[in-house]
BASELO-931506 format. One record per residue (C-alpha): residue in one letter; z negated, x negated, y negated. Coordinates in steps of 0.1 Angstrom, whole numbers, plus 5000, padded with zeros to 4 digits. Example, Ala and Ser with C-alpha at 12.3 -4.5 7.8 and 13.67 -1.06 7.14 Angstrom:
A492248775045S492948635011
end
This chain:
M903657713098E906957703079K906757553044F907357803016I910157732992V910357932960S913358152955A914557952925R915057652947K915957822980Y918758022964R920057772940P923857802939Q925757532959N929257612945F930757742913N931358092926A927658142932V926658062896I925458382879G926658492845Q928558172835E932058252845H933558112813I932157772822T932657762859T936357872856T936957592830L935357332852K937357432883N940657432864A939857082850I939156952885T942257112900N944456982872N942756642872Q941856672835L938256572837A936556432806H934356132808A931356302791F930056662792L927256822772F925657142788C923457322763G921857662763P918557842770R916257742799G916857872834V920557972830G922157712852K922857392832T921457142857T922757352886C926357332872A925956962866R925056902902I927857122915L930356942893A929056602905K929356712942T932856872937I934656582920N933656352949C934456602977E936956473002H938456813011R938257042981T939357402985P942557522967D940457692940G938557382931E935357432952A933557172973C933957203011N930257133019T931356973052C932656623043N930456313043S930156313005C929056683004V926656643032S924956333017F924756512984N923156823000N920656603018G919856412986T921056072999S924256022978F924455692960N927155822936I924856062917H922055952895E919656182876L917556072847D914856282831A915056192794A911756362787S909856082805N912455802803N913355822767S912955452756V915755212748D914855002779N915555302802I918955342786R919654962789T918854982826L921155272830V923955092812E923554782836Q923955012866I927255162852R929054832857F929154862895A931855072910P931055332937Q931055212973A932355552985G934055832966Q935955822933Y933255872907K929655772898V928056062880Y925056022857I923156342849I920756302820D918456612816E916656702784V918756452766H917456562732M914156382740L915756032738S914555822709Q916755712680S917055362694A917955492729F920755712714N922155412695A922055192726F923955462745L926755522720K929155242730T928855312767L929355682762E932455632741E934155382764P932655402799P934355252830P937055482845F934855572875A931855682854I931156042843F928156142822I926756492822L924156562795A921956872795T919757002768T918057322755E918057202719K921457102708H920557072671K918356762679I921256552692L922956312669P926456412657T927756082670I926756182705L928256532701S931556402690R931956192722C931356492746Q932956802758I930457072748F929757382770D927457652757F925657842784K924658202775R921658412786I921958602818T922458972812P919859222826Q922659382848D923559042864T919858962869V919159292886K922159252909H921058892919L917458992925H918559292946E920759062968I917858812974A915559102982E917859233009K918058883024E914258853024N913759213037I911859313005K911659672995T912459722958E912859992932K915759952907T913460042878A911059762888L913959512889H914959622854L911359552842I911559202857A914959142841Q913559252807K910459032810S912558722819E914558752787G917858622802C916258332822L917158372858R914658112870D911858312853A913058632869L912958472904S909458332898I908258672886M909658842917D907958582940K904558652923I904959032927V905959002963S902858792970F900759052950T902059362967N902659213002G906459253002E907059572983I908159582946T907559922930Y907660032894A903860092892N902759762907T905359572885L903859732854E900359642865H901259282874L903359212842N900859382819I903559612806L902759962792D904460252810E907160402789D905660742795Y902860642770F905460582743F907260912750K903961102747M902960902716L906260992699E905961362708N902461362692M903861202660Q906661452657E904261732661Q901861562636N899061582661L896861302649P893861352673A896161342703S897761012690L894460852684L893060962718L896160832736Y895860492719D892160482728E893160542765I895660252762N893060032747Q890560112774K893060002800G892859652785F896159632766E895759432734A896959562700D899859322698T901159432732F901059802722L902759732689D905459522705G906059792731L906160072705S908659872683E910859812713F910760182722V911660292686R914460032686N915860172719L915760522704L917660402673V920560242694S920660562715K921560772684D925160662686K927560632716K928960302702S925560132701A924260292734S925459992753L922759792736L920060002755E918659762780V916559992802A916860122837E919660382843D917060642852F915560622817K918760632796P919261012796R915661052786Y916060812757K919260992745K917661332747M914661222726A916861042701E918661362693T915461522681I914461242656S916161152624I917460802617G915360792585W912160832605L913160562630L914060312603A910860382583S908760352614L910260022623N909459892589I905860012592L905459852626S906959522614E904459512585T901559592608A902559312632T902559062603Q899059182592L897659182627R897158812628L894858812599A893059142606R889359132616N889359492630R892659502649K891959842664L891360002630L894559852617V896560002646E894960332641M895860332604T899460262614L899360552638I898160782609K901060662588L903560732616T902061072624Y902561202588L905761002582K907861302591Q906761482559A907861202536V911261162554E911861542552L911061532515V913561252509E916261422530T915661752511D916361572478N919461402493P920861632520S923761412528G921361132538K923560882519K923060692487K925160792457V927860542449I928060452413D931360302402K930160162369K926960002360G925160142330A921760202315I919660482328A920060792306F916961002298K916961352282V916261342245L912861482235S912661732207P910061662180I906461732191E905162022169T901661972158T901362262134P899162552148N901862822140S904762652157K906362832186K907862662216T911262812224K912962512242P913262522280A911162292301T912361932308I911361662332F909061522304D907261842297N904061732314A903861412294K904761602262L902061872268T899461602274I900261432241E900361772223G896961862239N895461542228T896961592193K895461932188K892061832204D891661532182K893061682150K889961602130N889761252143E893361202134A892761312099K890061052096A892060782114Y895260842093P894260942058K897161072037T897960982002Q899561221978G903261291987Q903061092020T903661202056F903260852071N899660732076E898160412087P894760402107P891760242090I891359872096E887959902115E889560142141M892859962148K891459752176I890260042197M893260282194G894360172229S897360292249I897160652234A898060502200D900960312216I902260632232R902060822199S903760552180R906660552205V906960922203A906760902165G909560632166R911860882184Q911261122156L912260892127H915861002127Q914761372125Q912361332094P913561252059S913360882049R910960772022E912360661989I912260291984T910460201952N908459911940E905260111944A906160211979V907059851989Q903759721975E901759991993M903659902026W902959532020N899259592014L898859812044Y900459542066K898059282052Q895159512060K896359532095L896559152097A893059122084V891859282116N894259142142S895358802129P893158672100S894858322101I898358482096L897058682067L896558362047W900258302048F901158662037N898658632008D900858361993A903958571994Q905058881973A907159181983G909359391959I912859511952N915559281938S918559371916N920559481947N917959741955E916959531986I913459471999E912759111989I909958872000S909258591976V908058261991N907457931974S908157702004S910157682036L906857642055L905757982042K909058132050N908958012086A905458152090I906458502079E909658482100D907458432131Q906058782125R909558932118S909559172148D906159322141F906759342104L910059522108D908459772131H905859842104L908559862078H910660112098R907660332105Y906560332069F909860422054R911060622085N914360432085N915360212114E918260052094L916059882068G915759502065F914559242041V915658922025Y913858612013N913658461978L912858101982T911457951949E910757581954N908357401930T910657251903N907857021889L908356781919S910756491914T913956481934E912656171952E909256271964K906956001977P905556052012L902056202011S899056002023A896856132051K894256262026E896956432005R898356602036Y894856712046A894256852011Q897557042012L896857192046T893257292037S894557462006I896857672028N894357732056P890657662048L889857692086I891257342091A888357192072Q885857392093L887657272125K887356912113D883656942106T883057112139L884856842160G883556562139L886956422131E887756142106L890856092086E892755762094
end
């Protein structure tokens, strides 16, 4: 019985022309060999399974070939090529840095480099997975890598270039390998299938190429497994079954149900998918990929990014014409959020069903947005500025008032406030008792804590009306009443602050300005902390947003110009005279004066 060899080894390229998808590298290497411009150190980096080690071996064989072809390829007939193909060449040494990553392994390698080759021109050292070397091993390798013997060539290969020291990178010629495109993968798989007399369908080979994600070795391994599973025939159906991939027909049906807003059909279709054993993350990944393919199919310029079989491309483009870009973008966002939440969800099926509900009725939301903005584009604003709102007219609270102004965007809020005003007319009269000749009223102290957000709304609306009502005349009596009302408000909300205001007086000075008399800088600073709240009270009372106030600081003249520093007891007595609560705090905590 003949021993089976996997396709990845059996069909490994033996010359540069056979390497798939890396023409930019193979052409450079062949020209360097032909022009005798070989570097002493190469670094091959890129994803797994794209030909890094293969190219390293081909380069090692070619530079020692005795009869190279004119285009820089190995002849495969000379003694050097034959010994290399049989694995008996003494000029090529391979080191797996994943298992030989210590400094001792590198020192052994450096010792071997001193000996010249017995046959051929070069001794080639291929170090695979070089990023696995330890820090000490890298350092031990630096000097030899920078100044090797003229007959020594190093080829380093890695999948993680960022882990290699910059000092190593600077000593090598770096070649970046790219992923194999699906088209190249399909073409290579088809050629191998013909050599092995395997029946294949092109759509099945496309599925294998997508599943391999640019890794040709993975694609060959997948094909070997499917051939064993199907006894030598690769079809679209058995490839779907073997790779645990959902048929794209399910996604087309699901999208049609969503566009028709047929929720029961969408939920039943997902239940059928779930019954077949497909997990929630598999379904979401497939649906996200499907929506992404529809999005790139919307434009001819991006249609080249559609990585599906040729038979499916017309179907994608036809479906994409019936769906708006807004729906596709919004659905991708919803699917992305669901994929993030799926890892923490206890009931994964319920989470997916909720997502399907959102997607089914997403069309209504997108149509609503597109109706408000038919062009589908955001408005460009040349200059930044504050948002402008329509000015509200005064809210009429008198029963005989007639509304003649047209409706605005704030009518609902206005009618709600007016309705509350009329409904609570008696309660307002109690909460805001009027004095003779006044139109500004303050609520009673016992009710100020429970006014809530309605009072805030009414105060803001009243603030908009200040400029439309006559201002109150500023007199000593009015200032005193305003001052007393504010202290009543403090008695409820901030009793400790009230103590400071009791030591101050408000009135009008000779310049007809509102003046607050204080007898110390400490008292002035305490009142200044309440400036914003007091000014709001002052403006509302006099219905004038331009009003302000000044301080009249009258220091105690009985004190000498050179005051002695107060003792601890004197400072305590002074503080308790200002705020008696300090004494209560001292007794409660059991504090003693030092």
